[in-house]
N, C-alpha and C positions, 0 to 999 in steps of 0.2 A: 181246222186243225186244233187239237186239244193242247192243254198246257204241257203235258208230258212230251208230246211230239216236238214241241218247240225247244226242249232242253238242249243245250249245247253238247256236242260229242267230243270236245277236246279234253285233254288231261285235267284232272281235278284242280291242279294248282297252276295251270297255264295262265299267262297274262291275258287280260280281256279288257277292252275299253268300256268303262262304265258310262252310262248315260243317265239322264235325269228323269226318264219316263217312270211314272209311278207304277210299281209292280203290285202294290197292295192298297186298297182303299177301304177303310173302316167308316161306315156311315150309320150314325144314330144307334150304335150298339148299346143294348140294354139287357141287364140280367139282374133279377131279384132273388134273394134267398130269404124265405120266411117273411116276405113283405119288405125287407130292407134292400135298398139298391146297392149291389156290388159294382154295377156299371150303369151309368145314368146318361144315355144319349151321347155316347162318346163317338167322335169322328176325327180321323186324321189320315194322311197319306204317307206311304213309305216309298222312297225313290229306289229305282233299280241301281244296283252297284253301290249303294250307300249303307252307312250304319245309322239306323234310327234308334235312338235311346228312348226308353219308356221308364220314367222315374216318378217317384212319389213316396210319401211315408208309408209305413206298414198299414195294410188295410185300405190302400188307395184304389185297389182293383186291378193291379198289374197282372198278378197270376191268373185271376179270373179271365182277363182279356186273352192271355196266352192260351188258356184252356179252351176258350171259345174258338180261337184261331185254329187250334190243332184238333178239334173235334172231340175233345174230352167231355165238354159240356155243351149244351145247346143254348144259344141266346134266346131271350124272350122276344126280342124285336131287333130290327136293324139288319144291315147287310155287311158281308165280308166279301169283297170282290178281289179275287186273286187272278192276275193276268186276264182280267175282263169277265171272269165267271164268278157268280155268287156261290161261295162254298159254306155259308152259314148253315149249320145243322148237319153237314156231312159227317159220317162216322170217321174215326181217327185213321183207319187203314186206308180209306179213300183219299183223305187229306195227304197222307204220307206219299201215296202214289203220284200225287200231283207235283211232288218235289219240295215239300215243306218238312224240315227236320227240326229237332230241338234238343237242347240239354235241359237238365232239371236243377232246381235249387238244391234239392237233396239228391245225392248221387244215386243213379239207377244203373249200377254195373253188376257183373256177376263175379264175385271175388274168387271163386274156385277155378274159373276159366282163365286162360292165358290172356295177355294183353292183345295178341293177334286175334284170338277168338272173339273177344269182346268187340273189337272193331269190325270183324266180319259180320257180327249181328246187325250192323248198320247197312248191310248189303242183302238182307234176306228178301227184300222186294225184287231184287234183280236175279236171285238164285234160280227160282222157277223150276226146281226139279220135281218131277212127279214121283209117286211111290215106286213105279216100275224102274225108273231111271236110278233111283237110290239103291234099289236091290240089284239091278243088273250092271250098273256103272259102265255105260257105254263110253266110247272115246270122247264123244261130244260133251258129256258131263264132266269128264276129267279135265278137258281143256277149259271149260267154263270155271271149274273150281280153281284151276291154276291162275286164270285171269283175275278172278275175284281176290285171290290171295295176294297177287302182285299189287292190285289196287289198294288193298288194306295196308300192305307194307309201305307203299308210297305215302299214304296218309300218316302212318307212324313216323316215317322219316321226316316229313314236314313238321311234325309236332315234337321232334327230338326224342322219339321213343323207340326207334328201330332196334336199338341194342337191347331192349327189354321185351321184345316181341314174344318170347317164350316164357316170360315170368308170369306166375299167377298174379292177378291184379290185387288180390288181398294183401300181398306183401309190400306193395308200393306205398310211398308216402302220399299224404292227402293231395298235395299239389300235382303229383304225377297222375293220380286217379282222375283229377279234374281234366287233365290233358287227354287222357284216354277217352273220356266222355266227349270231349270236343272233337277228337279225331273220328270217333264213331258218327258224330253228327254231320261232319263234312265229307265223309268217305263216299257217300252215294251221289256226289255232285248235286246237292240240293239247289233248287232255284232260290229258296228263302230259308235261312237258318235263324231259329229263335234261341237266343242265349239267355237263360234264366239264372241270373246272379253267378256268372262264371268265376268270379274271384272271391266269393263268400268263403271265409275261413282261411284265406291264403295270407301269407306274410308279404311285406312290401316287395321283396325280390321276386316271389312267385307271381304277384299281381303284375309287375312290370313285364314278366315273361309272357303272361296271357295277353296283356295289352298289345305286345309286339306281334303275337300270332294273329290277333284280330286285325291289326293294321295290315299284316301280310295278306290275309284273306281278302280284305277290302281292295288292296292293290291288284289282287288277282281277279277282281270284278265280282266278288261275292256280295250278295245282299243279306244284311243281317238286321234283326231287331234285338236290341240289347236291353235287358232288364237288369238294373244294377243300382246299388246304394253307394258305391265308391264314386263320389262326385268328381274327384280329381281325374280318375280314369275316364269317366263318361265325357267330361268336357274336353278331354284331350284326344279322343278318338272318334267322336260322333259327328255326323254331318247335320243331323236334325234331332231335336229333343222334344218329346211330348211329355207333359207333366200332368199327372192325375192326382186328385185329392178327393177323398170321400166318394169315389166312383165317377167323378166328373173330370173332364179335361179343363184345366184352369189356364194352361199356357202351352204354346209350342213355338218353335223357331230355331234359329241357330244357337249353338251353345252359349255364345257371348250374350245374345239377346235374352235367353232364358236365365242366365246367371244374374242378370241385373233386373229381372222382372219383379216388381214389388210383391205380387201375389205368390210367386215362387219362394221368395225370401221369407215371407210370412208363413207359408204353408209347409215348407220343407227345409230349405237351406237354413233359414233363420232358426227354425225349431231345433235343427241338429246342433247349431252353434250354441244355442241356449242350454242344451243338455250335455254338451261336451265337457 
């Protein structure tokens, strides 16, 4: 049975019992650019139903790792095992079909489309309409479109955006645009969601709102990998923290263990304090 066939059929935000089974195993992942190592023999596990944070200073290799995970770039060596299957080197559309979704550090939204239409873009894999169906619009297609619209509205409601479903995304404040992108990432019931700096550019109140949404998704049994520089948020919502520096994994463990790791203090947390 493939990974997609094992995906749960319950509502996007239904409660689900999390377990500790690793859903993702990164083994000896390596990627070089121009002879320089962006990732150097990186290995770690991500537990099902957990938030695994990936932290490190700028240039540590976090985004490169996410891009390898999602099929944007091909690693030079190593394995990426997702639900038991090695997906290293698969193209992005095949990775998406396995149930892996992501947000982006820089917003990737369509400002002239409505909030609802932007979230519906997260369901294109499930739409499946042929050219003839689009032209003839049989009843089955109309029922499918209605179901997808209701799914998108459910996601918007969960992220506090249902009242803005018909608004063009371009008129929303930055914090709401971030939530639109998160709603789009979760709407397809992904098995694994990659959140790339979801609170970058947000004020403290907006950051607290996004952190609350991530906690809500975790309680619903969602599995997430969080790339983030806001250490207070990371330590408050993560189950497991992996630290990269210079493309290498220098530490991993519980938030409390990582917080007090001398290598982390020197490479990242201490460096931040010194420049604050």
